[in-house]
Structure formats: structure tokens, C-alpha cells
C-alpha positions in Angstrom: -133.6 -77.2 16.1 -134.3 -80.5 17.9 -132.0 -79.7 21.0 -133.5 -76.2 21.3 -137.1 -77.5 21.3 -137.5 -80.3 23.8 -141.3 -79.8 23.7 -141.5 -81.1 20.1 -141.4 -84.8 21.1 -140.1 -87.5 18.8 -143.3 -89.4 19.5 -145.3 -86.8 17.6 -142.7 -84.8 15.6 -140.4 -86.2 12.9 -137.0 -84.6 12.9 -134.8 -84.9 9.8 -131.1 -84.5 9.6 -131.3 -83.3 6.0 -133.9 -81.2 4.2 -136.3 -83.4 2.3 -140.0 -82.7 1.6 -141.5 -79.8 3.5 -144.4 -80.4 5.8 -147.9 -79.4 4.5 -149.1 -79.1 8.1 -146.3 -76.7 9.0 -147.0 -74.7 5.9 -150.7 -74.3 6.9 -149.6 -73.4 10.5 -147.3 -70.8 9.0 -150.2 -69.3 6.9 -152.3 -69.2 10.0 -149.8 -67.3 12.2 -148.3 -65.1 9.5 -144.9 -66.7 9.2 -143.0 -67.2 6.0 -144.5 -70.2 4.3 -141.8 -72.8 3.6 -143.1 -75.9 5.4 -140.2 -76.0 7.8 -140.4 -75.2 11.5 -137.8 -72.9 12.9 -137.4 -70.0 15.3 -139.5 -67.6 13.2 -142.4 -70.0 12.9 -142.3 -70.8 16.6 -142.1 -67.1 17.6 -145.1 -66.3 15.4 -147.0 -69.2 16.9 -146.2 -68.1 20.4 -147.5 -64.6 19.6 -150.6 -65.9 17.8 -151.5 -68.2 20.7 -150.6 -65.5 23.3 -148.0 -67.5 25.1 -144.6 -66.5 26.3 -142.3 -65.6 23.4 -138.8 -67.0 23.2 -138.7 -68.8 19.9 -138.4 -72.3 21.5 -140.8 -75.0 22.4 -140.1 -76.0 26.0 -141.2 -79.1 27.9 -143.8 -78.7 29.3 -144.9 -76.1 26.8 -147.6 -73.4 27.1 -147.5 -73.1 23.3 -148.3 -76.8 22.8 -151.1 -76.6 25.3 -152.6 -73.5 23.7 -152.2 -75.0 20.2 -153.9 -78.3 21.3 -156.8 -76.3 22.9 -157.2 -74.3 19.7 -157.2 -77.6 17.6 -159.8 -79.1 19.9 -162.1 -76.1 19.3 -161.9 -76.4 15.5 
């Protein structure tokens, strides 16, 4: 998914070549947005996030990203 999502920067996002431990953070985000909860980010999770945060829906995180901006704004309000 790394090449399709240039907005998920290596400075803040850890990409793995093989499946290891799932992310508890991604699992909580999946719960929030109504995606299947497996702790792994993918097209379905990203699409559900885009819908939840009312940003353009294409299943990818671009750079710059309206999804990242909307998510950061939401986080700051919590």
C-alpha cells in the first residue's frame, strides 16, 4: 500500500514488508469509522476514513492529503 499512499509519510507511519503485529491505533480508527477491525490499514479502511471525515473518496492517501488534514483537525478537537 506504500506506493499508493504517498500521504502516509515514513516519518510518521511505519510500513512493514511482512505482516507482524497489527496496530492497536489502526484498530481503534477502524472501530471509529466502521471498517473491518483487523489493525491493518488498507483501501477499505482509508475509504471509510474518507467518508467519515467527509473528504474526497478514492481509497488512497495523497500528498498533500485532505484526509490527513481532516483527521488531524479532529484529533486536535478531542
